[in-house]
LUMZADREN-455804 format. One record per residue: x, y, z of N, C-alpha, C in turn; residue in one letter. Coordinates in steps of 0.2 Angstrom, whole numbers, plus 5000, padded with zeros to 4 digits. Layout:
BEGIN
XYZXYZXYZa ...
END
This chain:
BEGIN
497949494927498349534931498949554928l 499049624926499649644923500049674928d 500649644929501049674935501649714933t 501649744927502149784925502049854928r 502549894928502449964931501950004927q 501750064930501150104927501350124920m 501950154919502050184912502050134907l 502250074908502250014903501549994902a 501149984907500449964907500050014903f 500150084904499750134901499950134893g 500550114891500750114884500450064880g 500250014883499849954880499749894884g 499149874885498949814889498449774886h 498349714888497749674886497149704889i 496649714884495949734886495649704892e 495449734897495149704903495649694909g 496349704908496849684913496749734918a 496949714924497049754930497749764931i 497949824933498649834934498849844941n 499249794944499449804951500249784950i 500649834950501349824949501749784953g 502249754951502649704955503049744960s 502749754966503149784971502949744977r 503249754983503049724989502249734991p 501949794989501249804990500849764986e 501049724981500649684977500249634981l 500449604986500049564990499449594993s 499549654996499049694999498549714994v 498749744988498249764983497849704980w 498249654979497849594976497349574980a 497449564987496949544992496349594992g 496449654990495949704990495549704984q 495849684978495549704971495349634968m 495649584969495549524965495049474968l 494749434964494249384966494649324967d 494549294974494949234975494649174972y 494049174969493749124965493849114958d 494249164955494349164948495149154947k 495349114942496049104941496349164938p 496949174940497349234938497849214932i 497749254927498249254921498749314922l 499349294922499849354924500149374917l 500349444918500749474913501349504917v 501949484915502449504919502949544914v 503349584917503849624913504449574911e 504649544916505249494916505049434919d 505149374915504949314918505349294924e 505949324925506349304931505949334937t 505449374936505149404942504549354944d 504349304940503749264941503749234948l 504249204950504249174957504049224962d 504349284962504249344967503449354967f 503249364961502549384960502049324962i 502149264960501749214962501749204970v 502349214973502449204980502049254984w 502049314981501649364985500849354984h 500649324978499949314977499749244982l 500149194982500049134986500049154993v 500449194995500549225002499849255004y 499549284999498849325001498249275000t 498449214998497849164998497649144991g 497949174985497749154979498149094976f 497749044975498048984973497848954966t 497348994963497148974956497449014951q 497948984947498249024941498148994935f 497949034930497849014923498449014919a 499049034922499649044919499949114918g 500449114914500649184912500849194905y 500849254903500949264895501649254894l 501849204891502549184889502749234884t 503349264885503649314881503349384882g 502949394887502649454889502249494884g 502249554885501849604880502149604874m 502849594873503149594867502849544862k 502749484865502549424861501749444859a 501449474863500749494862500749544856w 501149594857501149644851501449614845e 501949574845502149544839501649494835n 501249464839500749424837500149464833a 500149534834499649574831499049574835g 499049554841498449554845498249624847l 497649634849497349704851497649734857p 497849794857498049834863497549884866l 497549894872497149944875497649994878q 497550054878498050104881497650134887q 498050164892497750204897498150264898l 497850324896498250384896498450404903k 499050434903499350464909499550534907q 499350574912499550644912499950674918i 500350724916500750744922500350794926s 500650814932500350854936500250924933v 500750944929500751004925500151014920h 500050954917499450954912498850954916e 498750914922498250914926498050984928l 498451024930498351094933498051134928r 498151124921497851164916497151144914e 496951084916496251064914495751104917l 495151094914494551134917494151084921n 493551104923493051074927492751014923e 492851004916492450954912492750884914s 493250884918493550814920493350804927v 493250734928493150714935493850694938q 494050734943494650714946494550674953l 494850614953494650574959495250554963i 495250574969495750554974495650484976d 496050434975495950364977496350344983v 496650394987496950384993496550364999r 496750345004496350325010496050385013s 495550375017495150435020495650485024p 496050455027496550495031497050535027e 497250505021497650545017497250605014e 496650585012496150635009496050695014w 495950685020495850735025496450775026e 497050745025497650785027497750835021a 497450835015497550875010497450845003g 497250884998497050854992497150914986r 497150894980497150934974496450964974i 496451034973495751074972495351044967p 494751034968494251014963494150934963g 494550894967494550824967493950804972a 493650744970493150704974493550644977s 493250614982493650554985493250494984h 493650444981493350374981493950334983v 493950294988494550254990494550194985f 495150184983495350134978494950064979v 494950044985494649984987493949984985a 493650044985492850044984492750044977d 493250034972493150034965493149964963l 493349914967493349844964492649814962r 492649764958492049734956491649714961d 490949734961490449714966490349774970g 490749824970490549884975490349934970l 489949984973489750034969490150104970d 490750104971491150164972491150204966g 491050174960491050214954490350234952a 489850224956489150244954489050314953s 489450354957489350424956489650464950a 490050424947490450444941490050444935l 490250494931489850504924490350464919d 490050414916490450374911490550424904q 490250474904490250514897490850564898t 491050584904491550634906492250604907r 492750634905493450604907493550594915p 493850544916494050534924494750524924v 495050564929495750564931495850544938i 496250494939496350464946497050484948t 497150504955497750514958497750484965y 498350464967498450444974499050474977c 499550444980500150474983500650474978d 500850424975501350414970501150394963s 500550374962500350344956500150274955g 500450234960500350164960499550144961y 499250174966498550154967498150194962r 498350244959497950284954497950234948a 498450204946498450154940497950094942e 497950074948497550014949496850044948i 496650104951495950124950495750144943a 496250174939496150184932495950124928a 496350074930496350004926495649974928s 495449984934494749954936494149994933l 494250054932493750094929493750084922l 494250074918494350054911493949984910q 494149944915493849874914493049874915r 492849924919492149934920491749974914r 492149994909491850024903491950094902g 492250124907492450204906492950204900f 492750254896493150254890493750304890q 493650364894494150414894494450414902d 494850374903495150364910495950384909v 496150424914496850444914497150434921r 497750424922498050424929498650474929s 498850494935499350544936499950514939v 500550494935501150474938501450524943p 501650504948501950544953501350574958g 500750584955500150604959500250654964s 500050644970500050694975500750714977w 501250674977501950694978502150744973q 502050724967502250774961501850844962a 501250834963500850894964501150944969w 501250914975501550954981502250984979r 502650934976503350954975503351004969n 502851014965502851064960502551134963s 502351134970502151194973501451214971g 501051174969500351194967499951194973y 499351224972498851234978498651174980e 498551174987498251114991497651134995v 497151094995496551104999496551055005r 496251085010496151045016495451045018k 
END
């Protein structure tokens, strides 16, 4: 579980890591996305945040920890260990893309019904966790772009898809908020 913020995670992470950023919502999304029977190995931005992160996980019922990456990703990088990246694109770049990409709105059904980016399909982020077939309708040979309200859930979804073998996955920082604030077309 990589708890760094989305831009840091996208720049380089341990292959197979799931990104759930260190925010108060951590406990909610960890409860939705992680397996209670598997030990958690943590990657943190700052080791002084470890107590905050562990408290949120324990509060949600996670009690099996494999430890944390001492020295964080800088230690991993300095050791010459492999990095995986998760591309991120702006709403401006997204607007210029054609229909060859699969644009996935991972917000709740209520958010989806209130408005969405034209051309998007809907798959709620919780339906992408391991063991569910939320990604079964997606084509692994075509690029997948995820967005949510602000980018937080989009990064969770993108990291899950990447973990499941999707090679060309991207997320949108700012997501729906950035799209609307840029004055781009909205569908209902």
